[in-house]
C-alpha positions in Angstrom: 126.6 61.0 49.6 126.3 64.6 50.5 125.6 65.4 54.2 124.6 68.8 55.5 125.1 69.2 59.3 123.5 72.1 61.3 125.4 72.6 64.6 126.4 75.2 67.0 129.7 75.6 68.8 133.2 74.3 68.4 132.5 71.0 70.1 129.7 70.2 67.6 132.0 71.0 64.7 134.8 68.9 66.1 132.5 65.9 66.6 131.1 65.9 63.1 134.6 66.5 61.6 135.5 63.1 63.2 132.3 61.6 62.1 133.1 62.8 58.5 136.5 61.0 58.7 134.9 57.7 59.8 132.2 58.1 57.2 134.7 58.5 54.4 136.2 55.1 55.5 132.7 53.6 54.8 131.9 55.6 51.7 134.7 57.5 49.9 132.1 59.7 48.2 130.8 61.1 51.5 131.0 64.9 51.5 130.1 67.1 54.5 128.9 70.7 54.7 128.6 72.4 58.1 126.3 75.4 58.7 126.2 77.2 62.0 125.1 80.4 63.7 128.2 80.5 65.9 131.7 81.7 65.1 133.4 79.0 67.2 131.8 76.3 65.2 132.6 78.0 61.9 136.3 78.5 62.8 136.7 74.9 64.0 135.5 73.3 60.7 138.6 72.6 58.8 137.7 73.0 55.1 135.7 75.4 53.0 132.5 73.4 53.1 130.9 75.6 55.8 128.6 78.5 56.1 128.1 81.0 59.0 124.5 82.1 59.1 124.7 85.8 58.3 121.5 86.8 60.0 123.4 87.0 63.2 124.9 90.3 61.9 123.2 91.2 58.6 120.5 90.1 56.2 120.4 89.4 52.5 119.4 92.5 50.7 117.2 93.1 47.7 115.6 89.7 47.8 111.8 89.4 48.0 110.2 86.1 48.9 106.7 85.2 50.0 106.0 82.4 52.5 102.8 81.3 54.1 102.0 83.0 57.4 101.9 79.6 59.2 105.5 79.0 58.2 106.7 82.4 59.3 104.9 81.9 62.7 106.7 78.6 63.1 110.0 80.3 62.6 109.1 83.2 64.8 108.0 81.1 67.8 110.6 82.6 70.1 109.0 86.1 69.6 105.5 84.7 70.1 106.7 83.0 73.3 108.0 86.3 74.6 104.7 88.0 73.9 106.2 90.2 71.2 105.1 91.0 67.6 106.8 88.5 65.3 109.0 90.1 62.6 108.1 88.3 59.4 110.9 90.0 57.5 113.6 88.4 59.7 112.0 85.0 59.2 111.8 85.5 55.5 115.4 86.4 55.2 116.4 83.4 57.4 114.4 81.2 55.0 116.0 82.8 51.9 119.6 82.6 53.3 119.5 78.9 54.4 117.5 78.0 51.3 120.4 79.3 49.2 122.7 76.9 51.0 120.4 74.0 50.1 120.4 75.1 46.5 124.2 75.2 46.3 125.1 72.1 48.3 122.1 69.9 47.4 122.4 67.4 50.3 121.2 63.8 50.4 121.0 63.7 54.2 120.5 66.6 56.7 121.6 66.2 60.4 120.1 68.8 62.7 121.4 69.5 66.2 118.2 69.9 68.2 115.0 71.1 66.5 113.4 74.0 68.4 115.4 77.1 67.8 114.5 79.3 64.8 117.5 78.5 62.6 117.2 74.7 63.1 113.5 75.0 62.3 114.4 76.7 59.0 116.8 73.9 58.2 114.1 71.4 58.9 111.7 73.3 56.7 114.0 73.1 53.7 114.9 69.5 54.2 111.2 68.6 54.4 110.4 70.7 51.3 113.0 68.9 49.3 112.1 65.5 50.7 115.6 65.0 52.2 116.2 62.4 54.8 116.7 64.0 58.2 118.4 62.9 61.4 118.3 64.7 64.7 121.4 64.8 67.0 121.7 65.5 70.7 123.5 64.3 73.8 121.6 61.8 75.7 121.4 60.7 79.4 124.0 58.7 81.2 126.8 59.6 78.9 125.0 58.6 75.7 124.3 60.1 72.3 121.0 60.3 70.4 120.7 60.4 66.6 117.1 59.8 65.6 115.0 60.2 62.5 112.0 61.0 64.7 113.1 64.3 66.1 114.6 65.2 69.5 113.5 67.7 72.2 115.7 70.4 73.5 116.4 68.2 76.5 117.9 65.3 74.7 115.2 62.7 74.3 113.5 61.2 71.3 109.9 61.8 70.3 109.5 58.0 69.8 111.6 54.9 70.3 114.0 54.3 67.4 114.8 50.9 66.0 118.1 49.5 67.2 120.8 49.4 64.5 123.3 46.5 64.4 126.7 48.2 64.6 130.2 46.7 64.0 132.5 46.5 67.0 135.3 49.1 67.0 138.2 49.5 69.4 136.8 52.0 72.0 139.7 54.5 71.9 138.9 58.0 72.9 139.1 60.7 70.3 140.4 63.6 72.3 139.4 67.2 71.7 141.0 70.3 73.3 138.8 73.2 72.5 140.2 76.7 71.7 138.2 78.6 74.3 139.1 82.0 72.7 136.6 81.1 70.0 133.8 81.0 72.5 134.5 84.7 73.4 133.6 85.5 69.8 130.3 83.6 70.4 129.6 85.9 73.4 130.0 89.0 71.2 127.3 87.6 68.9 124.8 88.1 71.7 124.9 91.8 71.0 123.7 91.4 67.5 120.0 92.0 66.4 119.2 88.3 66.0 116.2 87.0 68.0 118.2 84.1 69.5 121.0 86.4 70.5 118.7 88.9 72.2 117.2 86.1 74.2 120.6 84.9 75.4 121.6 88.4 76.3 118.4 89.1 78.2 119.0 86.0 80.3 122.5 87.1 81.2 121.3 90.6 82.3 118.4 89.2 84.3 120.7 87.1 86.5 122.3 90.3 87.9 118.9 92.0 88.7 117.4 89.2 90.8 118.2 88.7 94.5 119.9 85.5 95.7 117.1 83.0 96.4 116.5 81.2 99.7 118.5 78.1 100.6 116.7 74.7 100.4 116.3 72.9 103.7 116.0 69.1 104.1 112.5 67.6 104.1 110.9 66.8 107.4 108.4 64.4 105.9 109.5 62.3 102.9 105.9 61.6 101.9 105.0 65.3 101.6 107.6 66.8 99.2 107.1 67.2 95.5 110.0 68.2 93.1 109.2 70.4 90.1 112.1 70.8 87.6 111.7 74.1 85.8 112.6 74.7 82.1 115.0 77.4 80.9 113.3 80.8 81.4 110.9 81.5 78.5 112.1 78.3 76.9 110.8 77.5 73.4 110.7 73.9 74.6 107.7 74.8 76.8 105.7 75.8 73.7 106.6 73.0 71.3 106.9 70.1 73.8 104.6 71.3 76.6 101.1 71.7 75.4 99.5 74.1 77.9 101.9 75.4 80.6 104.1 78.4 80.8 106.5 78.3 83.8 104.4 80.8 85.8 101.2 79.0 85.0 102.6 75.7 86.1 103.8 77.1 89.5 100.4 78.7 90.2 98.4 75.6 89.0 100.4 73.3 91.3 100.0 75.6 94.2 96.3 75.5 93.8 96.0 71.8 93.0 98.5 69.9 95.2 97.3 69.0 98.7 98.2 71.7 101.2 100.2 69.3 103.4 102.7 68.8 100.5 105.8 71.0 100.2 106.5 71.9 96.6 110.2 72.4 95.6 110.9 74.3 92.3 114.3 73.6 91.0 115.9 76.2 88.8 117.8 75.3 85.7 121.5 75.4 87.0 122.7 77.4 84.0 119.9 80.0 84.5 119.8 80.5 88.3 118.3 83.9 89.0 117.2 84.4 85.5 113.5 83.8 85.8 110.8 86.4 86.0 110.9 88.5 89.2 107.2 87.7 89.7 108.0 84.0 89.9 110.5 84.5 92.7 108.0 86.7 94.6 105.2 84.2 94.2 107.4 81.3 95.5 108.8 83.4 98.4 105.2 84.3 99.5 104.0 80.7 99.6 104.2 79.0 103.0 104.8 75.6 101.4 106.7 76.7 98.3 110.5 76.3 98.2 113.1 77.2 95.6 116.1 74.9 94.9 118.9 77.0 93.3 121.7 74.3 93.3 124.6 74.7 91.0 125.2 72.2 88.2 126.5 68.9 89.6 125.0 69.3 93.1 123.1 66.0 93.7 119.4 65.9 94.5 118.3 64.3 97.7 115.9 62.0 95.9 114.8 60.3 99.1 113.0 63.6 100.0 110.5 63.3 97.1 107.5 61.2 96.4 107.4 62.3 92.7 108.8 64.7 90.1 107.1 67.0 87.5 108.8 68.6 84.5 108.1 69.5 80.9 111.2 67.5 80.0 114.5 67.3 81.7 117.8 65.3 81.8 117.0 64.8 85.4 114.1 62.5 84.4 116.4 59.4 84.1 118.1 60.3 87.4 114.7 60.4 89.2 113.7 57.1 87.6 116.9 55.5 88.7 116.2 56.5 92.3 112.7 55.1 92.2 110.9 58.5 91.9 107.9 58.5 89.6 108.0 61.3 86.9 105.2 63.2 85.2 106.1 64.7 81.8 104.1 67.7 80.7 105.9 67.7 77.4 106.0 65.8 74.1 108.7 63.2 74.7 109.0 59.4 74.8 110.6 57.5 77.6 109.2 54.1 76.6 106.7 53.9 79.4 109.3 54.8 82.1 107.6 58.1 82.8 104.0 59.3 82.8 102.9 61.6 80.0 100.4 64.1 81.5 99.0 66.0 78.6 95.9 67.3 80.4 95.1 68.7 83.8 93.2 65.6 84.8 96.1 63.4 83.9 98.4 65.4 86.2 95.8 65.3 89.0 95.6 61.5 88.8 99.4 61.2 88.7 99.8 63.3 91.8 97.1 61.4 93.7 98.5 58.0 92.8 102.1 58.8 93.6 101.2 60.6 96.9 99.4 57.5 98.0 102.3 55.3 96.8 100.0 53.5 94.4 102.1 54.0 91.3 104.9 51.5 90.4 108.3 52.5 89.1 110.3 50.8 86.3 113.0 48.3 87.4 116.7 48.5 86.3 116.2 46.0 83.5 113.4 48.1 81.9 115.6 51.2 82.1 118.7 49.5 80.5 116.6 48.0 77.8 115.2 51.4 76.8 118.6 53.0 76.8 120.1 50.3 74.6 117.2 50.5 72.1 117.2 54.3 71.9 120.7 55.7 72.5 124.3 55.1 71.3 126.9 54.5 74.0 129.3 57.4 74.5 129.1 61.2 74.8 130.0 63.4 71.8 132.4 65.6 73.8 134.6 62.7 74.6 133.7 60.4 71.7 135.0 56.9 71.3 135.8 55.5 67.9 132.9 53.2 68.4 130.5 56.1 68.8 131.9 58.0 65.7 131.6 54.8 63.6 128.1 54.2 64.8 126.9 57.7 63.9 128.6 57.4 60.5 126.8 54.1 59.8 123.5 55.7 60.8 124.0 58.6 58.5 124.9 56.2 55.7 121.6 54.5 56.5 123.1 50.9 56.7 122.5 48.4 59.5 
């Protein structure tokens, strides 16, 4: 069996190196090939079966290919999201470059880390064209790991509930990993290349320095009258592919006009991108009498007792809110097995806000939550993987129960 893995940094590469070793114990013919846009991932992979996507620095020359406009638009989604003219030449060369890898390696299975960024969408395109079995890999909530044939969102949740596999019991010893952080500095240098993803990352870094430090969030005076809105990464591609009709600014303005005036609305920034949103967003929130900004650092707990409900396109905080009995409205395409409310249209969101504000909406109990986690995710986090997790992932790639 030939397995092609698309991943990012050194921790991704290390995890799948260990999965490869466990897989070889199941199937001696298992062969892995790692492709990545990041130098740290490329350097971590320990054999010659690897490829660094060259479009970070250069493009294949003297190769002319033609693809349908819809395919190029799908690859260029990040440009479209930023309101810029899409560069079809870049998308064509990405398709050619990664297509050559598929021709040389000819995989039986493709494992994709996430599925929204341009490079991963190209990998998915070629796997689909060649009718190759695909699995999607991401970290999950509560120290779990997700590997699903149905696709995953950028925020680590499946599009639909996967069938539970029956896995053999393995001694749960930790497989330790001590990353070489110097490799990550090389990844930072990549942000100065001409690649679309790199320019996006660099723009977010620079924007942090230009925005003023936001206001500090104060405790709620009335528990019934505070709504939490968890914002996506600024200009996140997730908002296009998993959220049907909202940009971040549109969502903020819509809620301000729709939510009853006695309700305070708290907008929580993504902790990794505090200060990186559009200046107009901060100005709009600061000018609103009942609009507040939560700019807490990663790891700072939310005072869940302050909120009657939560709204997001999709966030890892969803499970945290559900655990604390806070109803959640999802504006994005994701499946939580009925634990959260999918609000695809404006009327759905209005009804959700009304029912939760009046305390008419029930929340799932602990048994429902645990049952969903068990049926959808594998126990263990990929950065501190147990032998059980590695074996489980290997069995799932092999396709056996």
